[in-house]
C-alpha positions in Angstrom: -33.3 -3.0 33.4 -33.7 0.0 32.2 -36.7 2.6 33.7 -37.6 6.3 32.5 -39.4 8.6 35.0 -41.1 11.7 33.8 -42.2 14.6 36.3 -43.4 18.1 35.9 -46.5 17.7 34.1 -49.9 19.5 35.2 -52.6 22.0 34.8 -51.4 25.4 33.1 -53.5 28.4 32.0 -52.4 29.6 28.1 -49.6 31.3 28.0 -47.7 29.8 31.0 -44.8 27.4 31.4 -43.9 24.0 32.6 -40.6 22.3 33.0 -41.0 18.5 32.1 -38.1 16.1 33.3 -37.3 12.5 32.7 -34.6 10.4 34.3 -33.2 7.4 33.7 -32.0 4.7 35.9 -30.6 1.1 35.6 -27.6 -0.5 33.9 -26.3 2.0 31.2 -23.2 2.9 29.8 -23.9 5.6 27.6 -27.0 7.5 26.0 -27.3 8.6 22.2 -30.5 10.2 21.6 -33.1 11.5 24.2 -36.3 13.2 23.3 -40.0 14.2 23.9 -42.8 12.8 22.1 -46.6 13.8 22.6 -49.8 12.1 22.1 -53.2 14.3 22.2 -56.6 12.4 22.5 -57.5 11.0 19.0 -54.4 11.9 17.6 -51.0 10.0 16.7 -48.0 10.4 18.8 -45.8 13.0 17.3 -42.1 14.2 17.8 -41.6 17.4 20.1 -38.0 17.7 20.5 -34.9 15.4 19.9 -31.2 16.2 21.7 -28.0 14.2 20.9 -25.4 13.2 23.0 -23.7 16.1 21.8 -26.3 18.4 22.4 -27.5 19.1 18.8 -31.1 19.7 18.9 -34.2 19.0 16.7 -37.6 20.7 16.9 -41.4 20.3 15.6 -42.3 23.2 13.6 -45.3 23.6 16.1 -43.0 24.3 19.1 -40.1 26.3 18.0 -39.5 29.3 19.7 -41.6 28.1 22.9 -40.1 24.6 24.0 -36.3 24.2 24.8 -34.8 20.9 25.1 -31.7 20.3 27.3 -29.7 17.0 29.0 -27.7 16.4 32.0 -25.6 13.4 30.8 -24.2 13.1 34.6 -27.6 12.8 36.0 -29.1 10.9 32.5 -32.0 13.3 32.8 -33.5 15.0 29.9 -35.7 18.3 30.1 -38.3 20.2 28.5 -39.0 23.8 28.9 -42.4 24.8 27.8 -43.0 28.6 27.7 -46.1 30.3 25.9 -48.1 27.0 26.2 -51.3 27.0 23.8 -54.3 24.4 24.6 -53.6 22.7 21.4 -50.1 21.6 23.5 -52.3 19.4 25.9 -51.4 16.0 25.5 -49.5 13.2 27.1 -45.7 13.5 26.7 -43.6 10.7 26.5 -39.7 11.1 27.1 -37.4 8.6 25.2 -34.1 7.6 25.1 -31.7 5.6 22.9 -29.2 3.4 24.2 -28.0 2.2 20.8 -28.8 -1.2 21.2 -32.6 -0.3 22.5 -34.7 2.3 22.9 -36.8 3.0 26.0 -40.4 4.7 26.3 -41.4 6.8 29.8 -45.1 6.0 30.9 -45.9 9.8 30.2 -46.9 12.6 31.8 -50.0 14.6 31.3 -50.0 18.1 30.3 -53.2 20.3 30.0 -53.3 24.1 29.2 -56.6 25.7 29.8 -57.7 28.5 27.6 
């Protein structure tokens, strides 16, 4: 059984910062890609950022230069540092991990950016 627990969401003013964390627990031998997606009300879930096991990163154009993804393989945790937040970043943020045989999603954490 694998469980993902997200934390760090909340309410922030436009221009502010938040840091999301997602810790994986359970029977895990190795983790391939880790990433963050988000879903705003009335919209489809979209990719925010991913990071490979070797540390290669990929970002959505809308967050490039403002968000930074990182991971700690010992702690089995992925982070998303979000700076210069905008109201359009408001969404539920979901982490996901690829264990090779199967992918897992966290329950989501709400991020709300007020103007």
